[in-house]
Structures are given as structure tokens and as C-alpha cells.
N, C-alpha and C positions, 0 to 999 in steps of 0.2 A: 556695277558694283565695283568700288575700288580695290585695288589688290592690297588688302590687309587683313590680318587675322582677326576674327571675330572674337576669339578669347583673349589674346596678349595685346592685340593691337599693333603689332608689328607691321611696318611698311616698308616701302622701298628707301634705301639710303644712297647717297651718292659719294663717288670717290674719284679717283684716277686709275686709267690704265697706264701703266708704265712700260713702254716699249724697250727693245734691246738697247737703243741708243739713249735711253733715259728720258724721253720725250713723254711728257705727261698729256693725256687726253681724258676729258670728262666721261664717265661711264655711271650706270645705274646698277646697284645690287638689289635683286628683286628677293622677296622672301620666299621661302619653299613652301608654297600653298597647296593644300590638298582639299578636295570635296570629300567630307566624311559624313556618313549617315549613322546616327546614334539611335539606339532605342531609349526612350525616357519613360520609365514605369509609372511616375506620377503623373504624366500627361497621357499615358495609354497610347502613344503614337511615336513614329520615327520622326526625327529632326535632321535636316542637312545642314551642316555647318562648313564654312570656308575657314580652316584652320592651317596654322604652320605646322611643322613637323614637331616643334617644341611645344606647340598648343596641344597636340596629340597626347604627348607625354604629360602635360599639366593635367588634362582630363583623365588620364589614367590614374594618376596620383592623387587628386582631389575629389574625382567622381563627377559624373555627368550631371547629377542632381544640384550639386553646389555650382557648376558652371551655368546650367539653366536658370538657377535662382539669380546670378550676377547678371546674366543677360537681360532677364525680365526686368530687374530694377534699373537697368540703363536704357530699358525700352527699345532694345535691338530685337527681341523674341516676343512676338504676339501670340497669345494662347487663345 
């Protein structure tokens, strides 16, 4: 599985590490991904999602039901 959020789709981005002498080298910024288990009343079971910290806040704000509907429409979650 790639390192991306299932809710928001955030993935690794690239940039530079700047040393004290201001020499730039390439580096990768990874998203803050968490394995989170949610109870979905409409499905009657738990689902496990790989979500970023911002994705967890989005689920709290919009609700797990709307997120599950969005994932099902994209074909990422099979029922």
C-alpha cells in the first residue's frame, strides 16, 4: 500500500534540506499517517483506514458515514 491518506489523498512531497552552510540536498516529507479503526453503523462493522492526522479531523467534522460513502463511490472500499 502506498503511503497516502485514504480520505484526503495526501502523499509524500519533496523539498530540500538546508544545512548550516546553506547547501541544499533533496529530501522527502512524509504525511503523518495513522492506522485508525472506525465503527460504521450503516455497515454494522468496523473498518480500518490509513488516514493522516488532518484526515482524522475531517472524519470528526463530516462524519464517518459521508466518508464511507465517498470511499465507496471511488471504489476504494468494498462492502
